[in-house]
C-alpha positions in Angstrom: 23.6 24.5 -28.6 20.7 25.1 -26.1 18.2 22.5 -25.1 14.8 23.4 -23.6 13.1 21.0 -21.2 9.4 20.4 -20.8 9.5 22.0 -17.4 10.8 25.3 -18.9 14.4 25.0 -17.9 17.4 25.2 -20.3 20.9 24.0 -20.6 23.6 25.1 -23.0 26.6 23.2 -24.3 29.5 24.6 -26.4 31.7 22.6 -28.8 34.3 23.4 -31.5 32.8 22.3 -34.8 35.5 23.9 -37.0 37.9 21.9 -39.1 40.1 22.9 -42.0 38.0 23.5 -45.2 36.9 21.7 -47.3 36.8 18.7 -44.9 33.5 17.7 -43.4 34.7 14.7 -41.5 34.4 16.0 -38.0 31.7 14.6 -35.7 30.5 16.6 -32.7 28.5 15.1 -29.9 26.4 17.0 -27.3 24.9 15.4 -24.3 22.1 16.6 -22.1 20.3 15.1 -19.0 16.8 16.2 -18.5 15.4 16.7 -15.0 13.5 13.8 -13.5 10.1 13.4 -15.2 10.9 15.9 -18.0 11.9 15.6 -21.6 13.6 17.8 -24.2 11.1 19.8 -26.3 13.4 22.1 -28.3 17.1 22.2 -29.4 18.5 25.5 -30.8 21.9 25.7 -32.6 23.7 29.0 -32.3 26.4 28.8 -35.0 29.2 31.3 -35.3 30.6 32.1 -38.7 30.2 29.9 -41.7 29.1 26.4 -40.7 28.1 23.4 -42.7 25.9 20.7 -41.3 25.5 17.4 -43.1 23.5 15.2 -40.7 21.9 15.8 -37.4 20.9 12.8 -35.2 19.0 12.9 -31.9 19.5 9.9 -29.8 17.5 9.4 -26.5 18.1 7.0 -23.8 16.8 6.3 -20.3 19.1 5.8 -17.3 18.5 2.7 -15.3 19.4 3.0 -11.6 20.6 -0.3 -10.2 19.5 -0.7 -6.6 21.2 -2.9 -4.0 18.1 -2.7 -1.7 15.2 -5.0 -1.4 12.0 -3.9 -3.0 8.4 -5.0 -3.9 7.4 -6.6 -0.6 4.8 -9.3 -0.4 2.5 -8.8 1.4 2.4 -5.2 0.0 3.4 -2.5 2.4 0.6 -1.4 4.8 -1.9 -3.9 3.4 -4.6 -5.3 5.8 -6.6 -8.5 6.1 -3.5 -10.7 5.4 -3.8 -14.5 6.1 -1.9 -15.3 9.3 -0.2 -18.2 7.8 1.4 -16.4 4.8 5.1 -16.1 3.9 7.2 -13.0 3.4 8.9 -12.4 0.1 10.5 -9.5 -1.9 12.6 -8.7 -4.9 16.2 -9.1 -4.1 18.8 -6.3 -4.5 20.9 -6.5 -7.7 24.0 -7.7 -5.9 22.5 -9.6 -3.0 24.2 -12.9 -1.9 22.5 -13.3 1.4 19.4 -11.7 3.1 18.8 -10.7 6.8 15.2 -10.4 7.8 14.0 -8.5 10.9 10.5 -9.0 12.2 8.5 -7.6 15.0 5.4 -5.6 16.2 7.0 -2.2 16.7 8.2 0.0 13.9 11.1 1.7 15.7 12.4 -1.6 17.1 12.5 -3.1 13.6 14.0 0.0 12.0 16.8 0.2 14.6 17.5 -3.5 14.9 21.0 -4.8 14.0 22.5 -8.3 13.7 22.7 -8.6 17.5 19.0 -8.1 17.9 16.5 -10.9 18.6 14.4 -9.3 15.9 16.8 -10.8 13.4 14.6 -13.8 12.6 16.2 -14.7 9.3 20.0 -14.3 9.3 22.0 -15.1 6.2 19.1 -16.4 4.1 19.9 -17.8 0.7 16.5 -17.0 -0.7 14.4 -13.9 -0.8 11.5 -15.5 1.2 10.9 -16.1 4.9 8.1 -17.9 6.8 7.4 -16.3 10.1 5.0 -19.1 11.2 1.4 -18.7 12.2 0.8 -15.2 13.3 -1.8 -13.6 15.7 -5.2 -12.4 14.5 -5.8 -8.7 13.9 -2.1 -7.8 14.7 0.1 -5.3 12.9 3.6 -6.6 12.0 6.7 -4.7 10.8 9.6 -6.3 8.9 12.8 -5.3 7.1 15.0 -7.2 4.6 18.7 -6.2 4.4 20.6 -7.3 1.4 24.2 -8.5 1.8 26.7 -8.5 -1.0 29.0 -11.5 -1.6 32.5 -11.7 -0.1 34.9 -10.0 0.0 32.7 -6.9 -0.3 30.0 -7.9 2.2 28.3 -4.5 1.8 24.9 -4.4 3.6 22.1 -2.5 2.0 19.7 -1.7 4.8 16.0 -2.1 3.7 12.9 0.0 4.3 10.6 -1.0 7.1 7.3 -2.6 5.7 4.2 -3.4 7.5 1.0 -5.4 7.2 -2.0 -6.3 9.4 -3.3 -9.8 9.7 -7.0 -10.9 9.3 -9.4 -10.5 12.2 -10.7 -13.5 14.0 -14.2 -12.9 12.7 -16.0 -10.6 10.2 -19.3 -8.8 10.7 -22.0 -9.8 8.3 -23.0 -6.8 6.2 -26.6 -5.6 6.6 -27.2 -5.9 2.9 -26.7 -9.7 3.3 -29.4 -10.0 6.0 -33.2 -9.8 5.7 -34.9 -8.7 9.0 -38.6 -9.3 9.5 -40.7 -8.8 12.6 -44.2 -9.7 14.0 -45.1 -6.0 13.9 -43.8 -2.5 13.9 -45.1 0.5 15.9 -44.5 3.0 13.1 -43.0 3.1 9.6 -39.5 4.5 10.6 -39.1 2.1 13.5 -38.9 -1.2 11.5 -36.8 -4.2 12.1 -34.3 -3.0 9.4 -32.9 -0.6 12.0 -31.4 -3.6 13.8 -29.1 -4.5 10.8 -28.3 -1.2 9.1 -26.0 0.3 11.7 -28.3 3.2 12.4 -27.6 4.8 15.8 -24.2 3.1 16.2 -21.0 5.2 16.6 -17.4 4.3 16.0 -17.1 2.8 19.5 -20.2 0.6 18.9 -22.3 2.7 21.4 -25.9 3.2 20.5 -28.0 6.4 20.4 -31.3 6.9 22.3 -33.2 8.0 19.2 -36.4 6.0 18.7 -36.1 6.0 14.9 -32.6 4.3 15.2 -34.3 1.1 16.7 -37.1 -1.3 16.2 -40.2 -1.2 18.2 -43.0 -3.7 17.8 -46.6 -2.7 17.5 -49.4 -3.9 19.8 -49.6 -7.7 19.5 -52.9 -9.6 19.3 -51.5 -12.0 21.9 -49.5 -10.8 24.9 -45.7 -11.5 24.8 -45.8 -12.8 21.2 -43.6 -10.2 19.6 -40.8 -11.6 17.5 -38.0 -10.6 15.1 -36.3 -12.9 12.6 -33.1 -12.7 10.5 -32.5 -14.5 7.2 -28.8 -14.6 6.2 -27.4 -14.9 2.6 -25.8 -18.3 3.3 -24.8 -20.6 6.2 -22.2 -18.9 8.4 -20.2 -20.1 11.4 -21.3 -18.0 14.2 -18.5 -16.4 16.4 -20.4 -13.8 18.3 -23.8 -12.2 18.2 -24.1 -8.6 19.6 -27.5 -7.3 20.7 -28.2 -3.7 21.8 -31.1 -3.1 24.1 -33.7 -0.4 22.9 -33.4 2.5 25.3 -35.3 5.6 24.2 -35.0 9.1 25.8 -38.4 8.7 27.6 -37.1 5.6 29.4 -35.4 5.9 32.8 
Protein backbone atom coordinates (compact mmCIF):
# COMPACT_ATOMS: atom_id res chain seq x y z
CA UNK A 1 0.00 0.00 0.00
CA UNK A 2 1.34 3.45 -0.94
CA UNK A 3 0.28 6.72 0.70
CA UNK A 4 0.75 10.08 -0.99
CA UNK A 5 1.17 13.20 1.16
CA UNK A 6 -0.03 16.72 0.41
CA UNK A 7 3.57 17.82 -0.12
CA UNK A 8 4.01 15.30 -2.93
CA UNK A 9 6.03 12.70 -1.03
CA UNK A 10 5.06 9.02 -0.75
CA UNK A 11 5.64 6.10 1.57
CA UNK A 12 4.98 2.40 0.97
CA UNK A 13 4.12 -0.34 3.47
CA UNK A 14 3.95 -4.08 2.75
CA UNK A 15 1.94 -6.65 4.69
CA UNK A 16 0.85 -10.29 4.25
CA UNK A 17 -2.92 -10.27 3.81
CA UNK A 18 -3.24 -13.95 2.77
CA UNK A 19 -5.00 -16.54 4.92
CA UNK A 20 -6.35 -19.94 4.09
CA UNK A 21 -9.54 -19.80 2.02
CA UNK A 22 -12.40 -19.33 2.65
CA UNK A 23 -11.49 -17.56 5.88
CA UNK A 24 -11.86 -13.77 5.91
CA UNK A 25 -10.99 -13.23 9.54
CA UNK A 26 -7.56 -11.66 9.15
CA UNK A 27 -7.18 -7.96 10.05
CA UNK A 28 -4.24 -6.06 8.60
CA UNK A 29 -3.11 -2.68 9.85
CA UNK A 30 -0.91 -0.13 8.08
CA UNK A 31 0.50 2.94 9.75
CA UNK A 32 1.85 6.11 8.17
CA UNK A 33 3.22 9.29 9.70
CA UNK A 34 2.85 12.40 7.54
CA UNK A 35 5.62 15.02 7.48
CA UNK A 36 5.01 18.06 9.73
CA UNK A 37 2.27 20.28 8.36
CA UNK A 38 1.14 17.77 5.72
CA UNK A 39 -1.72 15.29 5.38
CA UNK A 40 -2.45 12.11 3.43
CA UNK A 41 -4.30 12.83 0.18
CA UNK A 42 -4.26 9.42 -1.54
CA UNK A 43 -3.89 5.74 -0.59
CA UNK A 44 -3.26 3.12 -3.29
CA UNK A 45 -3.55 -0.64 -2.70
CA UNK A 46 -1.35 -2.80 -4.96
CA UNK A 47 -2.80 -6.27 -4.45
CA UNK A 48 -1.08 -9.40 -5.67
CA UNK A 49 -3.18 -12.38 -6.74
CA UNK A 50 -6.77 -12.91 -5.69
CA UNK A 51 -7.64 -10.73 -2.71
CA UNK A 52 -10.93 -10.14 -0.94
CA UNK A 53 -11.49 -6.92 0.98
CA UNK A 54 -14.43 -6.74 3.32
CA UNK A 55 -14.05 -3.42 5.14
CA UNK A 56 -11.49 -0.63 4.89
CA UNK A 57 -11.24 1.93 7.67
CA UNK A 58 -9.04 5.04 7.73
CA UNK A 59 -8.22 6.32 11.19
CA UNK A 60 -6.33 9.57 11.70
CA UNK A 61 -4.75 10.91 14.84
CA UNK A 62 -2.50 13.78 15.84
CA UNK A 63 0.63 13.30 17.89
CA UNK A 64 0.87 15.44 21.00
CA UNK A 65 4.43 16.26 22.00
CA UNK A 66 4.77 16.65 25.75
CA UNK A 67 7.37 19.25 26.64
CA UNK A 68 9.23 19.55 29.88
CA UNK A 69 10.22 23.15 29.16
CA UNK A 70 8.56 26.35 30.31
CA UNK A 71 6.44 28.12 27.68
CA UNK A 72 3.99 31.00 27.09
CA UNK A 73 5.84 33.74 29.00
CA UNK A 74 4.07 36.73 30.47
CA UNK A 75 5.02 39.42 29.61
CA UNK A 76 5.15 38.03 26.08
CA UNK A 77 8.60 37.68 24.55
CA UNK A 78 10.08 40.94 23.16
CA UNK A 79 7.05 43.02 24.16
CA UNK A 80 7.58 46.70 24.99
CA UNK A 81 5.90 49.29 27.21
CA UNK A 82 5.57 46.83 30.11
CA UNK A 83 4.53 48.30 33.51
CA UNK A 84 7.58 48.28 35.76
CA UNK A 85 5.74 46.72 38.70
CA UNK A 86 4.49 43.61 36.89
CA UNK A 87 5.15 39.94 37.80
CA UNK A 88 6.63 37.23 35.60
CA UNK A 89 4.65 34.07 34.86
CA UNK A 90 4.75 31.18 32.41
CA UNK A 91 3.18 27.81 31.61
CA UNK A 92 5.01 25.15 33.59
CA UNK A 93 6.60 22.12 31.95
CA UNK A 94 4.59 18.89 32.02
CA UNK A 95 6.70 17.27 34.74
CA UNK A 96 7.92 20.33 36.66
CA UNK A 97 8.12 20.12 40.44
CA UNK A 98 10.25 23.24 41.03
CA UNK A 99 11.23 26.27 38.95
CA UNK A 100 14.51 28.22 38.75
CA UNK A 101 14.22 31.78 37.46
CA UNK A 102 17.18 33.75 36.09
CA UNK A 103 16.82 37.51 35.56
CA UNK A 104 19.11 40.27 34.30
CA UNK A 105 19.80 42.97 31.72
CA UNK A 106 22.17 41.04 29.42
CA UNK A 107 21.02 38.24 27.09
CA UNK A 108 24.26 36.24 27.15
CA UNK A 109 24.62 36.43 30.92
CA UNK A 110 21.10 35.13 31.46
CA UNK A 111 21.50 32.45 28.80
CA UNK A 112 24.74 31.14 30.32
CA UNK A 113 23.77 31.46 33.99
CA UNK A 114 23.73 28.38 36.22
CA UNK A 115 22.64 27.70 39.79
CA UNK A 116 25.81 29.36 41.14
CA UNK A 117 25.04 32.63 39.35
CA UNK A 118 23.74 35.74 41.14
CA UNK A 119 21.22 35.98 38.30
CA UNK A 120 19.35 33.03 39.83
CA UNK A 121 16.80 35.26 41.55
CA UNK A 122 14.13 32.59 42.05
CA UNK A 123 15.67 29.25 43.08
CA UNK A 124 13.41 26.27 43.71
CA UNK A 125 10.11 28.11 43.29
CA UNK A 126 6.93 26.15 44.00
CA UNK A 127 4.81 28.24 41.62
CA UNK A 128 5.27 29.35 38.03
CA UNK A 129 5.35 33.05 38.93
CA UNK A 130 8.03 35.46 40.13
CA UNK A 131 7.90 39.10 41.25
CA UNK A 132 11.18 40.88 40.37
CA UNK A 133 10.16 44.00 42.27
CA UNK A 134 9.83 47.49 40.85
CA UNK A 135 11.98 47.82 37.74
CA UNK A 136 13.70 50.75 36.02
CA UNK A 137 11.97 52.86 33.41
CA UNK A 138 12.72 52.18 29.72
CA UNK A 139 15.02 49.21 30.42
CA UNK A 140 15.29 45.91 28.54
CA UNK A 141 15.28 42.81 30.75
CA UNK A 142 16.03 39.16 29.98
CA UNK A 143 14.81 36.15 31.92
CA UNK A 144 14.76 32.37 31.83
CA UNK A 145 12.69 29.76 33.65
CA UNK A 146 14.25 26.30 34.08
CA UNK A 147 11.87 23.49 35.02
CA UNK A 148 13.08 20.90 37.54
CA UNK A 149 11.55 17.43 37.81
CA UNK A 150 10.60 15.88 41.14
CA UNK A 151 13.05 13.57 42.98
CA UNK A 152 14.65 11.19 42.40
CA UNK A 153 14.86 12.22 38.74
CA UNK A 154 15.61 15.96 39.25
CA UNK A 155 16.02 16.48 35.51
CA UNK A 156 16.42 20.17 34.63
CA UNK A 157 14.80 21.46 31.44
CA UNK A 158 16.68 24.63 30.53
CA UNK A 159 14.29 27.28 29.23
CA UNK A 160 14.55 29.80 26.43
CA UNK A 161 15.69 33.34 27.20
CA UNK A 162 12.77 35.78 26.98
CA UNK A 163 12.89 39.56 27.01
CA UNK A 164 10.72 42.63 27.52
CA UNK A 165 11.20 46.39 27.81
CA UNK A 166 9.59 48.47 30.52
CA UNK A 167 7.53 51.61 30.03
CA UNK A 168 9.29 54.96 29.50
CA UNK A 169 9.23 57.61 32.20
CA UNK A 170 7.08 59.83 29.95
CA UNK A 171 5.24 59.72 26.63
CA UNK A 172 5.27 62.41 23.94
CA UNK A 173 1.83 63.82 23.18
CA UNK A 174 0.93 63.05 19.58
CA UNK A 175 0.49 66.05 17.31
CA UNK A 176 -3.04 65.00 16.38
CA UNK A 177 -4.00 65.57 20.03
CA UNK A 178 -2.79 69.18 19.98
CA UNK A 179 -4.25 72.26 18.30
CA UNK A 180 -1.68 74.97 17.58
CA UNK A 181 -2.74 78.55 16.90
CA UNK A 182 -0.65 81.69 16.50
CA UNK A 183 -1.01 85.45 16.33
CA UNK A 184 -0.03 85.41 12.66
CA UNK A 185 1.83 83.49 9.96
CA UNK A 186 4.25 84.91 7.41
CA UNK A 187 3.10 82.53 4.65
CA UNK A 188 0.75 79.58 4.22
CA UNK A 189 3.32 76.76 4.52
CA UNK A 190 4.99 78.22 7.62
CA UNK A 191 2.04 77.92 10.01
CA UNK A 192 2.03 76.98 13.72
CA UNK A 193 1.11 73.36 12.88
CA UNK A 194 4.75 72.86 11.88
CA UNK A 195 5.69 73.02 15.56
CA UNK A 196 3.64 69.93 16.45
CA UNK A 197 3.64 67.71 13.36
CA UNK A 198 7.28 66.59 13.56
CA UNK A 199 8.26 68.22 10.29
CA UNK A 200 12.01 68.78 10.04
CA UNK A 201 12.93 66.43 12.91
CA UNK A 202 15.20 63.44 12.31
CA UNK A 203 15.53 60.22 14.34
CA UNK A 204 18.00 61.95 16.69
CA UNK A 205 15.60 64.85 17.32
CA UNK A 206 17.80 67.27 15.36
CA UNK A 207 15.98 69.87 13.28
CA UNK A 208 16.41 70.94 9.67
CA UNK A 209 17.02 74.49 8.49
CA UNK A 210 14.16 74.43 5.97
CA UNK A 211 11.89 77.42 6.52
CA UNK A 212 8.76 75.43 5.65
CA UNK A 213 9.52 73.00 8.49
CA UNK A 214 8.96 75.81 11.02
CA UNK A 215 6.55 78.51 12.10
CA UNK A 216 7.30 82.13 11.32
CA UNK A 217 4.96 84.88 12.41
CA UNK A 218 3.87 87.65 10.12
CA UNK A 219 4.34 91.34 10.71
CA UNK A 220 2.50 92.22 13.90
CA UNK A 221 0.48 95.40 14.33
CA UNK A 222 2.22 95.96 17.65
CA UNK A 223 5.95 95.25 18.15
CA UNK A 224 6.93 92.19 20.21
CA UNK A 225 3.37 90.89 20.37
CA UNK A 226 3.73 87.64 18.38
CA UNK A 227 2.40 84.61 20.23
CA UNK A 228 1.73 80.87 19.76
CA UNK A 229 -0.72 78.77 21.77
CA UNK A 230 -1.34 75.04 22.22
CA UNK A 231 -4.63 73.40 23.19
CA UNK A 232 -4.26 69.80 24.42
CA UNK A 233 -6.89 67.07 24.24
CA UNK A 234 -7.03 66.76 28.04
CA UNK A 235 -5.17 67.66 31.21
CA UNK A 236 -1.67 66.14 31.24
CA UNK A 237 1.04 66.01 33.89
CA UNK A 238 3.96 67.79 32.27
CA UNK A 239 7.32 66.04 32.49
CA UNK A 240 9.34 68.00 29.93
CA UNK A 241 8.72 70.52 27.18
CA UNK A 242 11.17 70.59 24.28
CA UNK A 243 11.46 73.72 22.14
CA UNK A 244 13.54 73.99 18.96
CA UNK A 245 14.72 77.42 17.87
CA UNK A 246 13.91 78.48 14.30
CA UNK A 247 17.18 78.63 12.36
CA UNK A 248 16.84 79.09 8.63
CA UNK A 249 19.58 78.78 6.02
CA UNK A 250 19.77 82.57 5.60
CA UNK A 251 20.50 83.03 9.31
CA UNK A 252 24.12 83.01 10.57
